[in-house]
Residue frames as a rotation matrix with the C-alpha (Angstrom) as fourth column:
MET 1
0.601 0.799 -0.011 -0.02
0.799 -0.602 -0.006 -0.01
-0.012 -0.005 -1.000 0.02
ASN 2
-0.540 -0.840 0.049 1.83
0.842 -0.539 0.037 3.09
-0.005 0.062 0.998 -1.23
THR 3
0.758 0.637 -0.139 0.86
0.607 -0.768 -0.206 6.69
-0.238 0.071 -0.969 -0.65
ILE 4
-0.305 -0.885 0.352 2.98
0.952 -0.277 0.128 9.09
-0.015 0.374 0.927 -2.69
GLY 5
0.353 0.377 -0.856 3.02
0.472 -0.862 -0.185 12.84
-0.808 -0.339 -0.482 -2.19
ILE 6
-0.056 -0.341 0.938 3.25
0.947 -0.315 -0.058 15.32
0.315 0.886 0.341 -5.11
THR 7
0.574 0.183 -0.798 4.31
0.535 -0.822 0.196 18.77
-0.620 -0.539 -0.570 -4.26
GLY 8
-0.192 -0.617 0.763 6.13
0.911 -0.400 -0.095 21.79
0.364 0.677 0.639 -5.71
GLY 9
-0.758 0.010 -0.652 5.42
0.296 -0.886 -0.357 25.43
-0.582 -0.464 0.668 -5.79
ILE 10
0.338 0.877 -0.342 2.62
0.085 -0.390 -0.917 27.63
-0.937 0.281 -0.206 -7.19
SER 11
0.827 0.103 -0.552 2.72
-0.512 -0.268 -0.816 27.29
-0.232 0.958 -0.169 -11.01
SER 12
-0.288 -0.952 0.107 5.47
-0.752 0.294 0.590 24.61
-0.593 0.089 -0.800 -11.04
GLY 13
-0.362 0.193 -0.912 3.27
-0.833 0.372 0.409 22.19
0.418 0.908 0.026 -12.88
LYS 14
-0.795 0.055 0.604 1.79
-0.383 0.728 -0.569 19.80
-0.471 -0.684 -0.558 -10.29
SER 15
0.173 0.983 0.066 -1.46
-0.532 0.150 -0.833 19.64
-0.829 0.109 0.549 -12.11
THR 16
0.219 -0.214 -0.952 0.25
-0.931 0.246 -0.269 18.35
0.292 0.945 -0.145 -15.23
ILE 17
-0.839 -0.538 -0.085 1.63
-0.467 0.791 -0.395 15.44
0.280 -0.291 -0.915 -13.12
SER 18
-0.612 0.648 0.453 -1.69
-0.330 0.311 -0.891 14.88
-0.719 -0.695 0.023 -11.40
ASN 19
0.375 0.783 -0.497 -3.66
-0.776 -0.029 -0.630 14.80
-0.507 0.622 0.596 -14.65
THR 20
-0.179 -0.551 -0.815 -1.12
-0.842 0.515 -0.163 12.44
0.509 0.657 -0.556 -16.19
LEU 21
-0.952 -0.179 0.249 -1.41
-0.295 0.754 -0.587 10.06
-0.083 -0.632 -0.770 -13.27
LYS 22
-0.071 0.987 0.143 -5.30
-0.460 0.094 -0.883 10.20
-0.885 -0.129 0.448 -13.61
GLU 23
0.362 0.218 -0.906 -4.94
-0.932 0.095 -0.350 9.40
0.010 0.971 0.237 -17.26
TRP 24
-0.538 -0.611 -0.581 -2.80
-0.554 0.776 -0.302 6.39
0.635 0.159 -0.756 -16.36
GLY 25
0.131 0.769 -0.626 -5.64
0.030 0.628 0.778 5.19
0.991 -0.120 0.059 -14.08
PHE 26
-0.687 -0.403 -0.604 -4.29
0.604 0.145 -0.784 6.22
0.403 -0.904 0.144 -10.60
THR 27
0.629 0.761 -0.158 -6.35
0.706 -0.476 0.524 7.88
0.324 -0.441 -0.837 -7.89
VAL 28
-0.603 -0.734 0.313 -5.02
0.538 -0.664 -0.519 11.36
0.589 -0.145 0.795 -7.13
ILE 29
0.408 0.725 -0.555 -6.32
0.909 -0.267 0.320 13.11
0.083 -0.635 -0.768 -4.08
ASP 30
-0.297 -0.520 0.801 -5.92
0.587 -0.761 -0.277 16.87
0.753 0.388 0.531 -4.55
ALA 31
-0.477 0.033 -0.878 -5.66
0.826 -0.326 -0.461 19.12
-0.302 -0.945 0.128 -1.50
ASP 32
-0.974 0.115 -0.194 -6.71
-0.168 -0.944 0.285 22.16
-0.150 0.311 0.939 -3.55
VAL 33
-0.479 0.847 -0.229 -9.91
-0.111 0.200 0.974 20.43
0.870 0.492 -0.001 -4.70
GLN 34
-0.107 0.436 -0.894 -10.64
0.860 0.491 0.137 19.39
0.499 -0.754 -0.427 -1.12
ALA 35
-0.808 -0.205 -0.553 -9.99
0.471 -0.788 -0.396 22.97
-0.354 -0.581 0.733 0.10
ARG 36
-0.809 0.587 -0.025 -12.76
-0.437 -0.572 0.694 24.10
0.393 0.573 0.719 -2.35
VAL 37
-0.277 0.719 -0.638 -15.03
0.277 0.695 0.663 21.33
0.920 0.007 -0.392 -1.14
VAL 38
-0.271 0.114 -0.956 -14.72
0.956 0.149 -0.253 22.29
0.114 -0.982 -0.149 2.55
ALA 39
-0.888 -0.037 -0.459 -15.32
0.131 -0.976 -0.175 26.03
-0.441 -0.216 0.871 1.80
GLN 40
-0.657 0.728 0.198 -18.78
0.245 -0.042 0.969 25.24
0.713 0.685 -0.150 0.27
PRO 41
-0.316 0.594 0.740 -21.87
-0.715 -0.662 0.226 26.85
0.624 -0.458 0.634 2.03
ASN 42
0.674 0.726 -0.140 -23.03
-0.443 0.548 0.710 23.51
0.592 -0.416 0.690 3.44
GLN 43
0.187 -0.732 -0.655 -19.66
0.515 0.641 -0.569 22.73
0.836 -0.231 0.497 5.14
GLU 44
0.662 -0.014 -0.749 -18.50
0.742 -0.123 0.659 23.32
-0.101 -0.992 -0.071 8.72
ALA 45
-0.317 -0.920 -0.232 -15.37
0.864 -0.381 0.330 25.21
-0.392 -0.096 0.915 7.60
TYR 46
-0.343 0.293 0.893 -17.42
0.641 -0.622 0.450 27.62
0.687 0.727 0.026 5.61
GLN 47
0.749 0.648 -0.137 -19.24
0.487 -0.399 0.777 28.78
0.448 -0.649 -0.615 8.69
GLU 48
0.455 -0.650 -0.609 -15.89
0.703 -0.158 0.693 29.38
-0.547 -0.743 0.385 10.45
ILE 49
-0.578 -0.648 0.495 -14.33
0.816 -0.467 0.341 31.28
0.010 0.602 0.799 7.46
VAL 50
0.014 0.584 0.812 -17.33
0.483 -0.715 0.506 33.67
0.875 0.385 -0.293 7.32
LYS 51
0.860 0.286 -0.422 -17.34
0.492 -0.244 0.836 34.15
0.136 -0.927 -0.350 11.05
SER 52
0.201 -0.907 -0.370 -13.53
0.736 -0.109 0.668 34.94
-0.646 -0.406 0.646 11.01
PHE 53
-0.762 -0.572 0.302 -13.38
0.611 -0.482 0.628 37.07
-0.214 0.663 0.717 7.78
GLY 54
-0.490 0.630 -0.603 -16.88
-0.218 -0.758 -0.615 38.68
-0.844 -0.169 0.508 7.68
SER 55
0.235 0.747 0.622 -19.74
0.498 0.457 -0.737 38.42
-0.835 0.483 -0.265 5.25
GLU 56
0.533 -0.078 -0.842 -18.04
-0.586 -0.753 -0.301 40.96
-0.611 0.654 -0.447 2.78
ILE 57
-0.605 -0.795 -0.048 -16.01
-0.591 0.407 0.697 38.03
-0.535 0.449 -0.716 1.47
LEU 58
-0.332 0.552 0.765 -19.14
0.444 0.807 -0.390 36.38
-0.832 0.210 -0.513 0.15
LEU 59
-0.990 0.112 0.090 -20.45
0.054 -0.293 0.954 36.62
0.134 0.949 0.284 -3.42
PRO 60
-0.463 0.881 0.099 -24.16
-0.874 -0.472 0.114 37.42
0.147 -0.034 0.989 -3.99
ASP 61
0.212 0.620 -0.756 -24.97
-0.463 0.745 0.481 33.66
0.861 0.247 0.445 -4.22
GLY 62
0.880 0.185 0.437 -23.50
-0.472 0.250 0.845 33.09
0.048 -0.950 0.308 -0.84
HIS 63
0.733 -0.674 -0.095 -20.32
0.626 0.722 -0.295 31.40
0.267 0.157 0.951 -1.98
ILE 64
0.422 -0.686 -0.593 -16.86
0.323 -0.497 0.805 32.64
-0.847 -0.531 0.012 -0.83
ASN 65
0.972 -0.204 -0.120 -15.17
-0.205 -0.471 -0.858 35.03
0.119 0.858 -0.499 -3.17
ARG 66
0.760 -0.649 -0.019 -11.93
0.624 0.721 0.300 33.20
-0.181 -0.240 0.954 -3.51
SER 67
0.061 -0.768 0.638 -9.96
0.724 -0.406 -0.558 35.93
0.687 0.496 0.531 -5.21
MET 68
0.474 0.147 0.868 -10.98
-0.342 -0.878 0.335 38.47
0.812 -0.456 -0.366 -2.53
LEU 69
0.985 -0.099 0.140 -9.99
-0.082 0.450 0.889 36.02
-0.151 -0.888 0.435 0.20
GLY 70
0.480 -0.849 0.221 -6.70
0.864 0.413 -0.289 35.42
0.154 0.330 0.931 -1.68
GLU 71
0.190 -0.420 0.887 -5.90
0.173 -0.875 -0.452 39.13
0.966 0.240 -0.093 -1.72
ILE 72
0.772 0.216 0.597 -6.56
-0.510 -0.349 0.786 39.36
0.378 -0.912 -0.160 2.07
ILE 73
0.920 -0.305 0.245 -4.39
0.020 0.661 0.751 36.37
-0.390 -0.686 0.614 3.02
PHE 74
0.594 -0.753 0.284 -1.50
0.725 0.348 -0.594 36.56
0.348 0.559 0.753 0.59
ASN 75
-0.004 -0.593 0.805 -0.35
0.093 -0.802 -0.591 39.84
0.996 0.072 0.059 2.00
ASN 76
0.084 0.141 0.986 -1.02
-0.903 -0.408 0.135 39.09
0.422 -0.902 0.093 5.68
LYS 77
-0.646 -0.454 -0.614 0.59
-0.283 0.889 -0.360 36.14
0.709 -0.058 -0.702 7.39
GLU 78
-0.859 0.376 0.348 -1.67
-0.338 0.094 -0.936 36.35
-0.384 -0.922 0.046 10.47
LYS 79
0.127 0.954 -0.272 -4.81
-0.884 -0.016 -0.467 36.15
-0.449 0.299 0.842 8.31
ARG 80
-0.014 -0.202 -0.979 -3.22
-0.755 0.644 -0.122 33.38
0.655 0.738 -0.162 6.24
ASP 81
-0.939 -0.323 -0.116 -2.48
-0.147 0.683 -0.715 31.37
0.310 -0.655 -0.689 9.39
LEU 82
-0.510 0.814 0.278 -6.01
-0.574 -0.081 -0.815 31.91
-0.641 -0.575 0.509 10.57
LEU 83
0.370 0.648 -0.666 -7.52
-0.929 0.241 -0.282 30.63
-0.022 0.723 0.691 7.33
ASN 84
-0.293 -0.537 -0.791 -5.15
-0.550 0.771 -0.320 27.68
0.782 0.341 -0.522 7.25
SER 85
-0.938 -0.106 0.331 -6.11
-0.346 0.382 -0.857 26.78
-0.036 -0.918 -0.395 10.82
ILE 86
-0.056 0.990 0.128 -9.75
-0.705 0.051 -0.707 26.47
-0.707 -0.130 0.695 9.70
VAL 87
0.495 0.300 -0.815 -9.31
-0.865 0.252 -0.433 24.87
0.076 0.920 0.384 6.28
HIS 88
-0.351 -0.796 -0.494 -6.41
-0.794 0.533 -0.294 22.50
0.497 0.289 -0.818 6.80
PRO 89
-0.774 0.044 0.632 -7.94
-0.392 0.751 -0.532 20.16
-0.498 -0.659 -0.564 9.45
ALA 90
0.312 0.950 0.027 -11.11
-0.482 0.182 -0.857 19.82
-0.819 0.254 0.514 7.35
VAL 91
0.438 -0.208 -0.875 -9.02
-0.877 0.114 -0.467 19.12
0.197 0.971 -0.132 4.16
ARG 92
-0.671 -0.739 0.059 -6.86
-0.722 0.633 -0.278 16.56
0.168 -0.229 -0.959 5.96
LYS 93
-0.412 0.606 0.680 -9.90
-0.390 0.557 -0.733 14.76
-0.823 -0.568 0.007 7.24
ASN 94
0.673 0.686 -0.276 -11.45
-0.518 0.170 -0.839 14.55
-0.529 0.707 0.470 3.73
MET 95
0.136 -0.724 -0.676 -8.12
-0.933 0.136 -0.333 13.46
0.334 0.676 -0.657 2.16
LEU 96
-0.774 -0.432 0.463 -7.68
-0.588 0.763 -0.269 10.56
-0.237 -0.481 -0.844 4.61
SER 97
-0.011 0.859 0.511 -11.23
-0.317 0.482 -0.817 9.50
-0.949 -0.171 0.267 4.06
GLU 98
0.693 0.205 -0.691 -10.67
-0.710 0.024 -0.704 9.44
-0.128 0.978 0.163 0.24
LYS 99
-0.278 -0.914 -0.297 -7.55
-0.912 0.348 -0.217 7.47
0.302 0.210 -0.930 0.74
GLU 100
-0.579 0.204 0.789 -9.35
-0.425 0.751 -0.506 4.89
-0.696 -0.628 -0.348 2.79
LYS 101
0.507 0.858 -0.084 -11.98
-0.464 0.190 -0.865 4.59
-0.726 0.478 0.495 0.05
ALA 102
0.373 -0.458 -0.807 -9.21
-0.894 0.054 -0.445 3.95
0.247 0.887 -0.389 -2.52
TYR 103
-0.713 -0.676 0.186 -7.59
-0.700 0.671 -0.243 1.24
0.039 -0.303 -0.952 -0.51
LYS 104
-0.202 0.738 0.644 -11.05
-0.337 0.565 -0.753 -0.39
-0.920 -0.369 0.135 0.08
ARG 105
0.747 0.462 -0.479 -11.43
-0.586 0.118 -0.801 -0.54
-0.314 0.879 0.359 -3.69
GLY 106
0.736 -0.482 0.474 -8.19
0.478 0.867 0.139 -2.54
-0.479 0.124 0.869 -3.76
GLU 107
0.830 -0.502 0.244 -5.83
-0.053 -0.507 -0.860 0.11
0.556 0.701 -0.447 -5.12
ASP 108
0.494 -0.717 -0.492 -2.25
0.854 0.505 0.122 -0.41
0.161 -0.481 0.862 -4.32
THR 109
-0.633 -0.761 -0.145 -1.00
0.769 -0.639 -0.007 3.10
-0.087 -0.116 0.989 -4.83
VAL 110
0.615 0.788 0.027 -2.65
0.789 -0.613 -0.042 6.42
-0.017 0.048 -0.999 -4.11
PHE 111
-0.444 -0.748 0.493 -1.21
0.747 -0.613 -0.259 9.83
0.496 0.253 0.831 -4.95
MET 112
0.511 0.583 -0.631 -1.78
0.800 -0.592 0.101 12.99
-0.315 -0.557 -0.769 -2.75
ASP 113
-0.138 -0.465 0.875 -1.25
0.759 -0.617 -0.208 16.27
0.636 0.635 0.438 -4.42
ILE 114
0.641 0.288 -0.712 -0.44
0.758 -0.381 0.529 18.57
-0.119 -0.879 -0.462 -1.58
PRO 115
0.565 -0.422 0.710 0.99
0.273 -0.716 -0.643 22.02
0.779 0.557 -0.289 -2.54
LEU 116
0.238 -0.491 0.838 2.04
-0.800 -0.588 -0.117 22.81
0.550 -0.643 -0.533 1.07
LEU 117
0.673 -0.016 -0.739 3.21
0.194 0.968 0.156 19.28
0.713 -0.249 0.655 1.98
TYR 118
-0.307 -0.864 -0.398 6.44
0.730 0.055 -0.681 20.56
0.611 -0.500 0.614 3.66
GLU 119
-0.651 -0.003 0.759 5.00
-0.262 -0.937 -0.229 23.89
0.712 -0.348 0.609 4.97
SER 120
0.269 0.843 0.467 2.15
-0.820 -0.055 0.570 22.12
0.506 -0.536 0.676 6.68
LYS 121
-0.582 -0.661 0.475 4.42
-0.811 0.519 -0.271 19.32
-0.067 -0.542 -0.837 7.92
LEU 122
0.513 0.837 0.191 2.31
-0.754 0.546 -0.365 16.57
-0.410 0.043 0.911 6.30
THR 123
-0.186 -0.626 -0.757 5.14
-0.912 0.396 -0.104 14.29
0.365 0.672 -0.645 5.19
HIS 124
-0.776 -0.094 0.624 4.03
-0.472 0.743 -0.475 11.65
-0.419 -0.663 -0.620 7.64
TYR 125
0.296 0.953 0.059 0.93
-0.513 0.210 -0.832 11.12
-0.806 0.216 0.551 5.44
VAL 126
0.862 0.004 -0.507 3.00
-0.483 0.312 -0.818 9.81
0.155 0.950 0.271 2.53
GLU 127
0.763 -0.596 0.249 5.79
0.433 0.758 0.488 7.19
-0.480 -0.264 0.837 2.06
LYS 128
-0.359 -0.849 0.389 7.61
0.875 -0.160 0.457 9.05
-0.326 0.504 0.800 -0.76
VAL 129
0.432 0.460 -0.775 7.55
0.172 -0.886 -0.430 12.56
-0.885 0.053 -0.462 -2.18
ILE 130
-0.091 -0.365 0.926 7.83
0.994 -0.090 0.062 13.68
0.061 0.927 0.371 -5.88
VAL 131
0.009 0.053 -0.999 8.76
0.259 -0.965 -0.049 17.41
-0.966 -0.258 -0.023 -6.15
VAL 132
0.468 0.162 0.869 7.76
0.884 -0.111 -0.455 19.13
0.023 0.981 -0.195 -9.39
TYR 133
0.050 -0.650 -0.758 10.48
0.532 -0.625 0.571 21.73
-0.845 -0.432 0.315 -10.07
VAL 134
0.668 0.041 0.743 10.83
0.705 -0.354 -0.614 24.71
0.238 0.934 -0.265 -12.28
ASP 135
-0.584 -0.811 -0.027 13.39
0.767 -0.540 -0.346 27.58
0.267 -0.223 0.938 -12.37
PRO 136
-0.349 0.416 -0.840 12.24
0.589 -0.599 -0.542 30.70
-0.729 -0.684 -0.036 -10.43
SER 137
-0.770 0.077 -0.633 12.09
-0.400 -0.831 0.387 32.83
-0.496 0.551 0.671 -13.57
VAL 138
-0.807 0.540 -0.240 9.79
0.066 0.486 0.871 30.16
0.587 0.687 -0.428 -15.35
GLN 139
-0.456 0.628 -0.630 7.67
0.890 0.334 -0.311 29.94
0.015 -0.703 -0.711 -12.24
LEU 140
-0.506 0.200 -0.839 7.23
0.209 -0.915 -0.345 33.75
-0.837 -0.350 0.421 -12.01
LYS 141
-0.850 0.123 -0.512 6.36
-0.520 -0.358 0.776 34.00
-0.088 0.926 0.368 -15.82
ARG 142
-0.734 0.595 -0.326 3.88
0.326 0.731 0.599 31.16
0.595 0.334 -0.731 -15.71
LEU 143
-0.415 0.546 -0.728 2.13
0.860 -0.025 -0.509 32.48
-0.296 -0.837 -0.460 -12.58
MET 144
-0.653 0.142 -0.744 1.85
-0.173 -0.984 -0.036 36.06
-0.737 0.105 0.668 -14.03
GLU 145
-0.861 0.292 -0.416 0.35
-0.399 0.119 0.909 34.59
0.315 0.949 0.014 -17.35
ARG 146
-0.683 0.553 -0.476 -1.96
0.501 0.830 0.246 32.16
0.532 -0.070 -0.844 -15.62
ASN 147
-0.092 0.659 -0.746 -3.43
0.979 -0.077 -0.189 34.40
-0.183 -0.748 -0.638 -13.02
GLN 148
0.298 0.148 0.943 -3.06
0.538 -0.842 -0.038 37.78
0.789 0.519 -0.330 -14.86
LEU 149
0.736 -0.127 -0.665 -0.88
0.604 -0.323 0.729 39.03
-0.307 -0.938 -0.161 -11.90
THR 150
0.770 -0.620 0.151 1.62
-0.527 -0.752 -0.395 41.91
0.359 0.224 -0.906 -11.68
GLU 151
0.037 -0.835 -0.548 5.16
0.023 0.549 -0.835 40.78
0.999 0.018 0.039 -10.94
GLU 152
-0.630 -0.295 0.718 4.85
-0.623 -0.360 -0.694 42.10
0.464 -0.885 0.043 -7.42
ASP 153
0.249 0.812 0.527 1.68
-0.961 0.274 0.033 40.16
-0.117 -0.515 0.849 -6.66
ALA 154
0.744 -0.027 -0.667 3.05
-0.226 0.930 -0.289 36.96
0.629 0.365 0.686 -8.25
LEU 155
-0.306 -0.941 -0.145 6.26
-0.073 0.175 -0.982 37.26
0.949 -0.289 -0.123 -6.23
SER 156
-0.399 0.253 0.882 4.32
-0.912 -0.211 -0.352 37.80
0.097 -0.944 0.315 -2.96
ARG 157
0.688 0.726 -0.019 2.45
-0.725 0.688 0.038 34.47
0.041 -0.012 0.999 -3.77
ILE 158
0.463 -0.625 -0.628 5.64
0.001 0.709 -0.705 32.59
0.886 0.326 0.329 -4.54
LYS 159
-0.511 -0.763 0.395 7.30
-0.341 -0.242 -0.908 33.92
0.789 -0.599 -0.136 -1.38
ALA 160
0.178 0.661 0.729 4.35
-0.974 0.015 0.225 32.72
0.138 -0.750 0.646 0.78
GLN 161
0.988 0.107 -0.108 5.72
-0.104 0.994 0.030 29.15
0.110 -0.018 0.994 0.15
LEU 162
0.432 -0.883 0.183 9.07
-0.048 0.180 0.982 27.56
-0.901 -0.433 0.036 0.85
PRO 163
-0.004 -0.533 -0.846 11.63
-0.903 -0.361 0.232 27.92
-0.429 0.765 -0.480 -1.88
LEU 164
0.894 0.321 -0.314 11.49
-0.434 0.795 -0.424 25.15
0.114 0.515 0.850 -4.50
GLU 165
0.022 -0.949 -0.316 15.28
-0.525 0.258 -0.811 24.62
0.851 0.183 -0.493 -4.01
ASP 166
-0.555 -0.277 0.784 14.65
-0.829 0.257 -0.497 23.46
-0.064 -0.926 -0.372 -0.53
LYS 167
0.447 0.792 0.415 11.81
-0.708 0.597 -0.377 21.20
-0.547 -0.126 0.828 -1.44
LYS 168
0.602 -0.350 -0.718 14.02
-0.584 0.420 -0.694 19.71
0.544 0.837 0.049 -4.12
LYS 169
-0.452 -0.876 0.170 16.57
-0.723 0.248 -0.645 18.74
0.522 -0.414 -0.745 -1.47
TRP 170
-0.486 0.239 0.840 14.01
-0.731 0.415 -0.541 16.85
-0.478 -0.878 -0.027 0.58
ALA 171
0.419 0.816 -0.399 12.34
-0.900 0.314 -0.303 14.97
-0.122 0.486 0.866 -2.21
ASP 172
0.190 -0.269 0.944 12.60
-0.045 0.958 0.282 11.26
-0.981 -0.096 0.170 -2.93
ALA 173
-0.274 -0.214 0.938 12.36
0.911 0.255 0.325 12.17
-0.308 0.943 0.125 -6.66
VAL 174
-0.257 0.103 -0.961 12.43
-0.066 -0.994 -0.088 15.43
-0.964 0.041 0.262 -8.67
ILE 175
0.218 0.263 0.940 10.66
0.941 0.200 -0.274 16.10
-0.260 0.944 -0.203 -11.96
ASP 176
-0.649 -0.399 -0.648 12.13
0.231 -0.915 0.332 19.00
-0.725 0.065 0.685 -13.82
ASN 177
0.199 0.889 0.411 9.27
0.845 0.057 -0.532 20.71
-0.496 0.453 -0.740 -15.47
ASN 178
-0.122 -0.317 -0.941 11.15
-0.157 -0.930 0.333 23.39
-0.980 0.188 0.063 -17.42
GLY 179
-0.945 -0.325 -0.040 10.80
-0.110 0.198 0.974 21.56
-0.309 0.925 -0.223 -20.71
THR 180
-0.511 0.773 -0.376 7.89
-0.645 -0.055 0.763 20.16
0.568 0.632 0.526 -22.68
ILE 181
0.288 0.679 0.675 4.94
-0.937 0.346 0.052 18.15
-0.198 -0.647 0.736 -21.29
ASP 182
0.817 0.004 -0.577 6.25
-0.243 0.909 -0.338 15.09
0.523 0.416 0.744 -23.04
GLU 183
-0.240 -0.968 -0.072 9.65
-0.187 0.119 -0.975 15.40
0.953 -0.221 -0.209 -21.23
THR 184
-0.391 0.224 0.893 7.78
-0.913 -0.217 -0.345 15.79
0.116 -0.950 0.290 -17.97
LYS 185
0.673 0.731 0.112 5.72
-0.739 0.671 0.065 12.66
-0.028 -0.126 0.992 -18.52
GLN 186
0.513 -0.512 -0.688 8.76
-0.087 0.767 -0.636 10.66
0.854 0.386 0.349 -19.48
GLN 187
-0.605 -0.656 0.451 10.45
-0.475 -0.158 -0.866 11.68
0.640 -0.738 -0.216 -16.17
LEU 188
-0.052 0.638 0.769 7.33
-0.980 0.115 -0.163 10.61
-0.192 -0.762 0.619 -14.22
LYS 189
0.810 0.309 -0.498 7.15
-0.447 0.875 -0.184 7.24
0.379 0.372 0.847 -16.13
LYS 190
-0.014 -0.904 -0.428 10.79
-0.099 0.427 -0.899 6.53
0.995 0.030 -0.095 -15.30
ILE 191
-0.637 -0.169 0.752 10.28
-0.737 -0.152 -0.659 7.28
0.225 -0.974 -0.028 -11.51
LEU 192
0.271 0.870 0.413 7.26
-0.946 0.320 -0.053 5.12
-0.178 -0.376 0.909 -11.36
GLU 193
0.716 -0.111 -0.689 8.94
-0.322 0.823 -0.467 2.31
0.620 0.556 0.554 -13.14
GLU 194
-0.377 -0.926 0.000 11.96
-0.276 0.113 -0.954 2.54
0.884 -0.359 -0.298 -10.77
TRP 195
-0.659 0.172 0.732 9.62
-0.749 -0.067 -0.659 2.34
-0.065 -0.983 0.173 -7.85
ASN 196
-0.973 0.227 -0.030 7.79
0.218 0.957 0.190 -0.66
0.072 0.178 -0.981 -9.35
ILE 197
-0.402 0.888 -0.224 4.45
-0.070 -0.274 -0.959 1.16
-0.913 -0.370 0.172 -9.57
LEU 198
0.254 0.478 -0.841 4.15
-0.840 -0.322 -0.436 1.18
-0.480 0.817 0.320 -13.35
């Protein structure tokens, strides 16, 4: 029974890896997806978020305005820590429950896509870690393009996470995602073959 963590930095290309694994038939439990689930109006964490950040963060339909909340927390460590203290426990609970379901279905290997794996000290959830790495300049360019951010805003989001260089040192395997999608997939295939998963 293998649980493998996938991590990296914002815009380093984790979703390319996760999507490839899904195409290959693996279960990928995504912390970001679970974070959206627990922030839905019918969830416990939602009530806590609204109580802590006020109803001005809500859209007219009652859902949380994620970009407004993002603006608040990315430039304020205290508020970021507060949000994390509400969302993370709920996300962990959901992820472990999804993992259980996968093992009950008889799956041998489950992947957990956790962007803040090291920051949140969640390495005990996984046996091995794959870090998806890109050069800082590539990361900045991709993030600015993807989220239509200024350089300053993009940098503040990157700096809210541990440097990719550090994550690379702690990884069991590193995928260099500076090249093409095909090159990235080849590296993933090689790692899984070496680990006897593919």
